[in-house]
Steps between C-alpha positions, in 0.01 A plus 500: 500500500188623668265768383407773752169680457425799717165639601404811293516726806844387615684778309316763719584300816874462407524884428415559866731251657838574663792444265642211711167313470496556124857357478407200702190438275721508196729247666198286575380519140844407369506181724152398401559568131829302484427211755129500582322584820626183678850648510370781729490246793877478482530871601383536864469879460200466273321271753279362216183336630156375409216724617191378682150616542345728232844500319526123477665395178733802496850550637685779678867613488657750727672794343588659832352497854191700373443415128386173352434367151176318454508267200349180354663228290354356177709187435314405181626805319820551708382839620513700825223773549610774734179628659623768733790647708354611824608607847454215751234584760605415850 
């Protein structure tokens, strides 16, 4: 099982999100907790991918067309650190 740590401001962000996005985030957390972040690649709806540029070393998963989870993986302590849930800027 994986440990999921969340940024201290994430509670405030989640409180402002639409209910469907919160439910998808809970599903995302359940998958990561039980099977690890590699399992997310088996679900095409999450479109999990590595980030480039200033966010290199972090990953992104899609919650819906607008919202993304930004997170990093710490394999040495089997931990996932959720940094932000943010609207995608087009």
